[in-house]
C-alpha positions as CSV (number, residue, x, y, z in Angstrom):
1,M,-0.2,0.1,0.0
2,G,2.8,2.5,1.0
3,S,4.7,2.0,-2.8
4,F,2.9,3.0,-6.2
5,S,2.9,0.2,-8.8
6,I,2.9,0.6,-12.8
7,W,-0.9,1.6,-12.8
8,H,-0.5,4.5,-10.1
9,W,2.3,6.0,-12.6
10,M,-0.1,5.4,-15.6
11,I,-3.2,7.1,-14.3
12,V,-0.7,10.1,-13.3
13,L,0.7,10.1,-16.9
14,V,-2.2,10.1,-18.6
15,I,-3.9,12.9,-16.3
16,V,-0.5,14.9,-16.7
17,L,-1.3,14.4,-20.7
18,L,-4.8,15.3,-20.4
19,V,-3.9,18.6,-18.4
20,F,-1.2,20.0,-20.1
21,G,-1.7,18.4,-23.9
22,R,0.6,16.8,-26.2
23,G,2.4,20.1,-27.3
24,K,2.2,22.0,-24.2
25,I,5.2,19.6,-22.0
26,P,7.9,20.1,-25.2
27,E,7.2,23.4,-25.1
28,L,7.8,23.6,-21.1
29,M,10.8,21.9,-21.2
30,G,12.2,24.2,-24.1
31,D,11.4,27.2,-21.6
32,M,12.9,25.6,-18.8
33,A,16.2,24.8,-20.9
34,K,16.6,28.6,-22.0
35,G,16.2,29.7,-18.2
36,I,19.2,27.1,-17.0
37,K,20.7,28.7,-19.7
38,S,20.2,32.4,-18.9
39,F,21.3,31.4,-15.3
40,K,24.4,29.3,-16.7
41,K,25.3,32.6,-18.8
42,G,24.5,35.3,-15.8
43,M,26.6,33.1,-13.6
44,A,29.5,32.8,-16.2
45,D,29.4,37.2,-16.0
46,D,29.4,37.6,-12.6
47,D,32.5,35.7,-12.3
48,V,34.1,37.8,-14.9
49,D,33.3,41.2,-12.5
50,D,34.7,39.1,-9.6
51,K,38.3,39.2,-11.1
52,R,38.7,42.7,-11.0
53,T,40.6,43.9,-8.0
54,V,41.6,47.1,-6.0
55,E,45.1,47.9,-5.6
56,H,45.9,48.7,-2.0
57,R,49.6,50.6,-1.2
58,A,51.1,49.3,1.7
59,D,52.1,52.5,2.7
60,E,48.7,54.2,3.1
61,T,47.7,53.8,6.5
62,V,44.4,55.1,7.9
63,S,43.9,56.0,11.4
64,P,41.0,55.6,13.4
65,A,38.1,58.5,14.0
66,K,38.1,60.0,16.9
67,E,35.0,60.5,18.5
68,K,34.2,62.7,22.0
69,V,31.8,61.0,24.2
70,S,29.8,63.3,26.0
71,K,28.4,62.4,29.6
72,S,25.1,63.6,30.2
């Protein structure tokens, strides 16, 4: 009772085909593939931007700002 038989999967497949139709499923898969390609391209573009570095000089020092604390 806890496992699905082949008949359960056949009924699910028939329902999915009735809901989406024969032409809609390949269209959805194509759209998903385009989305994955776009995501990968975006991730690759982010890697290019991360390669830029900021030059730091060792002779430059920054002193902390002095704050006056007033007692009330």
